[in-house]
Every structure is written in structure tokens, then in C-alpha cells.
N, CA, C and O of each residue as an XYZ file, in Angstrom:
580
protein
N     106.183     99.640     76.328
C     106.679     98.396     77.214
C     107.450     99.010     78.376
O     108.437     99.722     78.193
N     106.935     98.689     79.646
C     107.359     99.241     80.904
C     108.661     98.223     81.355
O     108.605     96.995     81.292
N     109.664     98.887     81.753
C     110.868     98.072     81.904
C     110.884     97.376     83.066
O     111.682     96.444     83.168
N     109.927     97.732     84.245
C     109.921     97.132     85.244
C     108.574     96.798     85.766
O     108.220     97.634     86.597
N     107.802     95.966     85.586
C     106.637     95.599     86.276
C     106.378     95.202     87.805
O     107.021     94.287     88.321
N     105.633     95.760     88.345
C     105.073     95.351     89.707
C     104.354     93.916     89.477
O     103.658     93.613     88.508
N     104.659     93.155     90.517
C     104.247     91.716     90.216
C     103.542     91.370     91.654
O     104.146     91.765     92.652
N     102.541     90.794     91.802
C     101.855     90.506     93.251
C     103.018     89.896     94.254
O     103.161     90.139     95.452
N     103.859     88.974     93.351
C     105.000     88.332     94.527
C     105.836     89.446     95.158
O     106.571     89.257     96.127
N     105.712     90.349     94.682
C     106.689     91.390     95.349
C     105.892     92.048     96.586
O     106.551     92.451     97.545
N     104.566     92.157     96.584
C     103.773     92.487     98.051
C     104.508     91.760     98.895
O     104.923     90.611     98.744
N     104.711     92.834    100.211
C     105.134     92.047    101.416
C     103.796     92.043    102.550
O     103.949     91.534    103.660
N     102.662     92.582    102.193
C     101.530     92.602    102.819
C     101.601     93.981    103.800
O     100.593     94.136    104.490
N     102.531     94.876    103.933
C     102.738     95.680    104.597
C     102.413     96.983    103.612
O     103.400     97.290    102.944
N     101.159     97.875    103.360
C     100.769     98.642    102.451
C     101.645     99.569    102.385
O     101.930     99.928    101.242
N     102.369    100.272    103.562
C     103.225    101.411    103.455
C     104.408    101.068    102.920
O     105.084    101.972    102.429
N     104.856     99.843    102.903
C     106.076     99.205    102.483
C     106.133     99.098    101.165
O     107.038     99.483    100.425
N     104.802     98.383    100.797
C     104.651     98.056     99.390
C     104.383     99.221     98.554
O     104.706     99.134     97.369
N     103.785    100.422     99.024
C     103.731    101.650     98.205
C     104.974    102.395     97.970
O     105.157    103.113     96.987
N     105.921    102.171     99.023
C     107.320    102.736     98.910
C     107.987    101.962     97.796
O     108.442    102.575     96.830
N     108.056    100.833     97.869
C     108.710     99.810     96.998
C     108.264    100.207     95.314
O     108.987    100.486     94.358
N     106.839    100.102     95.421
C     106.223    100.644     94.148
C     106.523    101.857     93.469
O     106.435    101.967     92.246
N     107.022    103.148     94.557
C     107.567    104.246     94.100
C     108.853    104.108     93.594
O     109.282    104.777     92.654
N     109.590    103.105     94.299
C     110.899    103.014     93.780
C     111.033    102.250     92.417
O     112.012    102.458     91.700
N     110.190    101.490     92.112
C     110.018    100.950     90.776
C     109.676    101.979     89.678
O     110.121    101.879     88.534
N     108.827    103.018     90.104
C     108.484    103.814     89.197
C     109.597    104.781     88.861
O     109.452    105.351     87.780
N     110.775    105.115     89.619
C     111.764    105.716     89.603
C     112.413    104.979     88.432
O     112.582    105.496     87.328
N     112.825    103.514     88.812
C     113.443    102.771     87.832
C     112.769    102.874     86.488
O     113.431    102.836     85.451
N     111.514    102.999     86.497
C     111.057    102.975     85.007
C     111.232    104.580     84.462
O     111.190    104.815     83.254
N     111.397    105.468     85.286
C     111.612    106.703     84.800
C     112.839    107.147     84.287
O     112.942    108.047     83.453
N     114.052    106.330     84.931
C     115.172    106.083     84.638
C     115.573    105.277     83.091
O     116.438    105.403     82.225
N     114.601    104.556     83.298
C     114.743    103.569     81.838
C     114.563    104.404     80.801
O     115.310    104.404     79.823
N     113.320    105.361     80.970
C     112.852    106.049     79.797
C     113.894    107.175     79.560
O     114.285    107.294     78.399
N     114.385    107.997     80.471
C     115.615    108.819     80.193
C     116.824    108.188     79.541
O     117.514    108.768     78.703
N     117.054    106.832     80.027
C     118.192    106.254     79.216
C     117.961    105.948     77.761
O     118.814    106.098     76.886
N     116.547    105.438     77.549
C     116.220    105.130     76.071
C     116.236    106.710     75.047
O     116.536    106.788     73.855
N     115.885    107.650     75.816
C     115.833    109.076     75.190
C     117.331    109.629     75.180
O     117.535    110.706     74.620
N     118.443    108.901     75.808
C     119.847    109.406     75.768
C     119.997    110.684     76.324
O     120.889    111.444     75.946
N     119.023    111.031     77.370
C     119.186    112.419     78.024
C     119.685    112.390     79.415
O     119.100    112.322     80.496
N     121.127    112.471     79.031
C     122.183    112.511     80.083
C     121.896    113.219     81.561
O     122.124    112.743     82.673
N     121.368    114.403     81.244
C     121.080    115.187     82.468
C     119.872    114.734     83.343
O     119.652    114.977     84.530
N     118.922    113.785     82.162
C     117.641    113.386     83.042
C     118.162    112.230     83.858
O     117.741    111.993     84.990
N     119.036    111.559     83.288
C     119.403    110.331     83.992
C     120.290    110.776     85.268
O     120.154    110.210     86.353
N     120.939    111.519     85.123
C     121.647    111.957     86.482
C     120.659    112.437     87.316
O     120.720    112.079     88.492
N     119.653    113.254     86.932
C     118.694    113.852     87.861
C     117.847    112.602     88.514
O     117.599    112.658     89.718
N     117.475    111.667     87.873
C     116.501    110.635     88.272
C     117.382    109.713     89.089
O     116.750    109.224     90.026
N     118.545    109.355     89.031
C     119.578    108.864     89.797
C     119.654    109.349     90.963
O     119.636    108.591     91.932
N     119.748    110.639     91.104
C     119.834    111.528     92.360
C     118.470    111.124     93.204
O     118.585    110.639     94.330
N     117.097    111.361     92.571
C     116.217    111.067     93.300
C     115.962    109.803     93.644
O     115.460    109.686     94.762
N     116.136    108.873     93.078
C     116.202    107.550     93.256
C     116.839    107.282     94.421
O     116.224    106.671     95.294
N     118.234    107.711     94.639
C     118.929    107.232     95.718
C     118.351    108.114     96.845
O     118.080    107.533     97.896
N     118.148    109.321     96.771
C     117.510    110.077     98.049
C     116.148    109.390     98.559
O     115.873    109.370     99.759
N     115.390    108.881     97.670
C     114.043    108.184     98.051
C     114.444    106.906     98.515
O     113.811    106.407     99.445
N     115.511    106.231     97.952
C     115.694    104.923     98.571
C     116.365    104.955     99.912
O     116.085    104.091    100.744
N     117.154    105.816    100.145
C     117.700    106.118    101.460
C     116.617    106.227    102.388
O     116.425    105.351    103.232
N     115.796    107.391    102.275
C     114.630    107.512    102.999
C     113.900    106.277    103.496
O     113.561    106.017    104.650
N     113.704    105.462    102.217
C     112.819    104.204    102.552
C     113.627    103.379    103.379
O     113.043    102.870    104.336
N     114.849    103.125    103.232
C     115.679    102.470    103.987
C     115.638    102.867    105.452
O     115.729    101.995    106.316
N     115.511    104.087    105.749
C     115.568    104.484    107.072
C     114.096    104.279    107.660
O     114.033    103.960    108.847
N     112.903    104.434    106.941
C     111.598    104.001    107.486
C     111.606    102.639    107.804
O     111.271    102.293    108.937
N     112.017    101.633    106.775
C     112.118    100.415    106.974
C     112.755    100.009    108.150
O     112.113     99.232    108.856
N     114.000    100.392    108.575
C     114.755    100.206    109.551
C     113.935    100.566    110.814
O     113.737     99.660    111.623
N     113.389    101.920    111.086
C     112.649    102.496    112.213
C     111.643    101.301    112.465
O     111.600    100.740    113.560
N     110.881    100.958    111.463
C     109.837    100.002    111.546
C     110.274     98.522    112.170
O     109.561     97.857    112.922
N     111.337     98.223    111.790
C     112.171     97.001    112.165
C     112.407     97.216    113.689
O     111.908     96.528    114.579
N     113.159     98.169    113.835
C     113.671     98.526    115.086
C     112.079     98.631    116.162
O     112.018     97.885    117.140
N     111.226     99.326    115.941
C     109.988     99.436    116.630
C     109.412     98.055    117.117
O     108.840     97.833    118.184
N     109.704     97.137    116.049
C     108.800     95.906    116.193
C     109.844     94.575    116.812
O     109.485     93.403    116.922
N     111.223     95.141    117.167
C     111.918     94.339    117.658
C     112.790     93.161    116.854
O     113.397     92.185    117.295
N     112.612     93.625    115.576
C     113.329     92.537    114.473
C     114.647     92.344    114.872
O     115.475     93.244    115.009
N     114.894     90.752    115.117
C     116.140     90.404    115.580
C     117.369     90.566    114.597
O     118.550     90.547    114.944
N     116.925     90.715    113.408
C     118.088     90.837    112.321
C     118.242     92.097    111.757
O     118.635     92.234    110.598
N     117.991     92.936    112.416
C     118.045     94.546    111.898
C     119.326     94.823    111.690
O     119.602     95.530    110.721
N     120.264     94.383    112.455
C     121.697     95.201    112.024
C     122.287     94.250    110.560
O     122.938     94.754    109.645
N     121.948     93.072    110.625
C     122.172     92.523    109.211
C     121.267     93.106    108.150
O     121.743     93.287    107.029
N     120.301     93.345    108.338
C     119.574     94.242    107.269
C     120.032     95.605    106.988
O     120.101     96.136    105.879
N     120.320     96.078    108.064
C     120.962     97.535    108.036
C     122.162     97.534    107.268
O     122.408     98.579    106.666
N     123.067     96.461    107.143
C     124.224     96.359    106.356
C     123.835     96.004    104.731
O     124.471     96.438    103.771
N     123.000     95.380    104.673
C     122.506     95.141    103.270
C     122.205     96.311    102.575
O     122.609     96.567    101.440
N     121.360     97.152    103.393
C     120.995     98.433    103.015
C     122.280     99.464    102.687
O     122.205    100.285    101.773
N     123.179     99.360    103.331
C     124.568    100.211    103.517
C     125.045    100.052    102.132
O     125.222    100.938    101.296
N     125.247     98.616    102.012
C     126.165     97.926    100.926
C     125.401     98.438     99.707
O     126.032     98.842     98.730
N     124.152     98.435     99.725
C     123.399     98.603     98.496
C     123.604    100.574     98.290
O     124.025    101.091     97.256
N     123.246    101.234     99.360
C     123.536    102.585     98.837
C     124.814    103.047     98.678
O     124.943    104.219     98.324
N     125.881    102.310     98.881
C     127.041    102.415     98.583
C     127.457    102.146     97.135
O     128.153    102.827     96.382
N     126.849    100.977     96.946
C     126.665    100.423     95.112
C     126.180    101.520     94.371
O     126.702    101.866     93.311
N     125.140    102.123     94.909
C     124.367    103.115     93.912
C     125.361    104.523     93.981
O     125.710    105.090     92.946
N     125.694    104.920     95.113
C     126.500    105.932     95.117
C     127.650    105.879     94.346
O     127.949    106.948     93.813
N     128.529    104.739     94.096
C     129.202    104.353     93.218
C     128.708    104.470     91.629
O     129.495    104.972     90.827
N     127.859    104.167     91.334
C     127.270    104.337     90.173
C     126.805    105.696     89.602
O     126.805    105.976     88.404
N     126.473    106.372     90.445
C     126.107    108.080     90.361
C     127.609    108.763     89.941
O     127.803    109.487     88.964
N     128.695    108.300     91.026
C     129.849    108.869     90.764
C     130.422    108.733     89.362
O     130.795    109.691     88.685
N     130.459    107.426     88.976
C     130.595    107.104     87.727
C     129.845    107.872     86.364
O     130.395    108.341     85.368
N     128.837    107.834     86.604
C     127.582    108.563     86.033
C     128.116    110.138     85.734
O     128.276    110.533     84.579
N     128.347    110.902     86.796
C     128.722    112.054     87.056
C     130.120    112.318     86.157
O     130.379    113.373     85.578
N     130.908    111.181     86.176
C     132.217    111.436     85.602
C     132.226    111.168     84.058
O     133.228    111.156     83.343
N     130.926    110.955     83.673
C     130.613    111.035     82.157
C     130.693    109.492     81.577
O     130.545    109.290     80.372
N     130.964    108.303     82.602
C     130.865    107.037     82.182
C     129.462    106.716     81.713
O     128.560    107.408     82.186
N     129.182    105.860     80.937
C     127.760    105.357     80.700
C     127.460    103.935     81.456
O     127.516    102.874     80.834
N     127.167    103.995     82.718
C     126.633    102.752     83.307
C     125.422    102.646     83.302
O     125.005    101.696     83.965
N     124.583    103.338     82.742
C     122.878    103.488     83.225
C     122.386    102.264     82.703
O     121.474    101.870     83.430
N     122.613    101.439     81.688
C     122.024    100.129     81.372
C     122.331     99.253     82.381
O     121.439     98.445     82.641
N     123.499     99.171     83.123
C     124.362     98.134     84.155
C     123.349     98.549     85.363
O     122.800     97.708     86.074
N     123.176     99.925     85.499
C     122.672    100.310     86.834
C     121.179     99.982     86.632
O     120.675     99.454     87.623
N     120.534    100.127     85.816
C     119.072     99.425     85.779
C     118.828     97.928     85.856
O     117.880     97.365     86.403
N     119.825     97.399     85.227
C     119.514     95.726     85.302
C     119.885     95.479     86.858
O     119.255     94.640     87.501
N     120.931     96.239     87.444
C     121.307     96.013     88.685
C     120.136     96.386     89.790
O     119.780     95.635     90.697
N     119.595     97.752     89.512
C     118.621     97.872     90.422
C     117.315     97.008     90.460
O     116.675     96.808     91.492
N     117.020     96.566     89.343
C     115.839     95.692     88.873
C     116.142     94.466     89.647
O     115.412     94.206     90.603
N     117.177     93.644     89.339
C     117.540     92.648     89.880
C     117.900     92.414     91.732
O     117.726     91.396     92.402
N     118.438     93.754     92.160
C     118.609     93.608     93.430
C     117.277     93.850     94.350
O     116.985     93.171     95.334
N     116.462     95.052     93.786
C     115.226     95.066     94.320
C     114.292     94.060     94.316
O     113.433     94.131     95.195
N     114.234     92.951     93.389
C     113.293     91.988     93.091
C     113.897     90.911     94.462
O     113.164     90.358     95.282
N     115.275     90.831     94.416
C     115.577     89.611     95.096
C     115.810     90.154     96.889
O     115.921     89.396     97.853
N     115.829     91.475     96.905
C     115.882     92.081     98.368
C     114.425     91.777     98.797
O     114.254     91.086     99.802
N     113.478     92.198     98.176
C     112.085     92.163     98.760
C     111.503     90.884     98.748
O     110.722     90.621     99.662
N     111.750     89.977     97.827
C     111.619     88.534     97.866
C     112.254     87.770     99.036
O     111.718     86.777     99.526
N     113.257     88.206     99.401
C     114.208     87.505    100.514
C     114.272     88.334    101.676
O     113.739     87.938    102.713
N     114.877     89.472    101.630
C     115.128     90.070    103.253
C     113.936     90.624    103.547
O     113.480     90.373    104.663
N     113.262     91.381    102.750
C     112.273     92.184    103.258
C     111.186     91.100    103.907
O     110.772     91.154    105.065
N     110.843     90.183    102.988
C     109.786     89.106    103.419
C     109.947     88.567    104.874
O     108.983     88.208    105.550
N     111.433     88.534    105.367
C     111.598     88.034    106.667
C     111.222     88.580    107.861
O     110.999     87.905    108.865
N     111.115     90.133    107.783
C     110.649     91.002    108.846
C     109.038     91.114    108.579
O     108.321     91.620    109.442
N     108.562     90.681    107.499
C     106.828     90.983    107.721
C     106.005     90.078    108.694
O     104.903     90.483    109.062
N     106.387     89.112    109.043
C     105.402     88.312    110.218
C     105.729     89.523    111.389
O     104.743     90.146    111.784
N     106.933     89.850    111.904
C     107.346     90.590    112.910
C     106.524     91.916    113.050
O     105.862     92.373    113.983
N     106.833     92.418    111.659
C     106.174     93.875    111.861
C     104.637     93.980    111.262
O     104.160     95.076    110.966
N     104.047     92.988    111.141
C     102.895     93.341    110.502
C     101.671     93.889    111.455
O     100.589     94.276    111.014
N     101.965     93.859    112.547
C     101.257     94.304    113.745
C     101.363     96.014    113.668
O     101.801     96.573    114.674
N     101.099     96.574    112.880
C     101.740     98.119    112.673
C     100.924     98.988    113.409
O      99.719     98.735    113.418
N     101.359    100.011    114.062
C     100.679    101.037    115.009
C     100.603    102.100    113.796
O     101.538    102.681    113.247
N      99.403    102.174    113.573
C      99.231    103.249    112.073
C      99.163    104.450    112.557
O      98.946    105.269    111.664
N      99.289    105.066    113.961
C      99.736    106.280    114.316
C     101.194    106.454    114.031
O     101.521    107.377    113.284
N     102.166    105.619    114.577
C     103.411    105.774    114.407
C     103.813    105.817    113.041
O     104.676    106.617    112.681
N     103.208    104.943    112.165
C     103.501    104.793    110.723
C     103.147    106.441    110.098
O     103.901    106.995    109.298
N     102.302    106.864    110.447
C     101.687    108.186    109.654
C     102.622    109.069    110.250
O     103.243    109.712    109.403
N     102.977    109.350    111.597
C     104.006    110.407    111.858
C     105.550    110.096    111.276
O     106.379    111.004    111.223
N     105.823    108.885    110.893
C     106.920    108.513    110.407
C     106.895    108.677    108.907
O     107.842    109.212    108.331
N     106.022    108.309    108.375
C     105.948    108.579    106.966
C     105.925    110.403    106.504
O     106.385    110.886    105.470
N     105.259    111.113    107.608
C     105.191    112.302    107.175
C     106.684    113.149    107.710
O     106.924    114.288    107.309
N     107.585    112.427    108.629
C     108.668    113.073    108.882
C     109.613    112.709    107.707
O     110.438    113.531    107.306
N     109.510    111.663    107.238
C     110.529    110.947    106.338
C     110.535    111.594    104.903
O     111.526    112.097    104.375
N     109.144    111.495    104.296
C     108.656    111.419    103.241
C     108.067    113.051    102.741
O     108.063    113.581    101.629
N     107.652    113.485    103.914
C     107.019    115.036    103.846
C     105.459    114.989    103.334
O     104.862    115.949    102.846
N     104.964    113.777    103.530
C     103.598    113.890    103.241
C     102.433    113.974    104.212
O     101.282    114.071    103.789
């Protein structure tokens, strides 16, 4: 059984964003597997990868919003920053030997679901006229693909 299933209600309609969100869901499921296997080193490694990928995703998303003149970019950026700090706090606690992995998993799933359904859905209408040339360059620059 998969810990976090992608459901259509999470689709924003912007495929590049949806694909990035799906990758974050994959990381969460990999983290769940490491937690169930009680593989402490794998948990730490996945949390590191998840954190790095999420920060890169946030940067991409914020650049997309800025390019399209999203009026609530600063507020959205603050939500991203607060979440990043929260995950980094979990990472520190894990690095110090505290077992907060189940709490982190729950927090990640709830936060991501709510963030996509509320915060991210707000910018879709403004940003759905995507300049695919810009998207390709930004994806390549940020994600190395």
C-alpha cells in the first residue's frame, strides 16, 4: 500500500508544476518505505533529497509567479519559507537522533495536499498561459534536465 496517493484533485492544470508535485509525492513515499524498514541512514538521505528538491521546486514556482505578475507572490513566498524552515527543523532533529520521521511524514502529506489545493490553485489562472520556452530553460537550469 502506498502511503501518499496522487489524486486528480491535486492537479493544478500546469503540467510542469504537477509533475514536480508528483515527484515530491514520490519522495514522501520513498521516505515512508525507509521509515517502515527502520533504515535511519536512508531516512536522513531521503529527507535531504526531499528538502533539496522542494526548495528547487519552490524557486521554480516563485519564478513562474513573478514572470506572470502574480499579485500575492510575497505571501506565497513566505508560506514556502516557513515550510522550508519547518522541514529543516525536522532534519536537524533527525540528525540529532530523534525519531520524528512518522510525524514528518504526516506533516508533509497534510501540508502538501493543503498547499496545492489552496495556495497553488490561486495562481493557476494567472500562470496558465505559460511561455514554454521560458519553462524549458527554467526547468533545465533548476533541475538539470
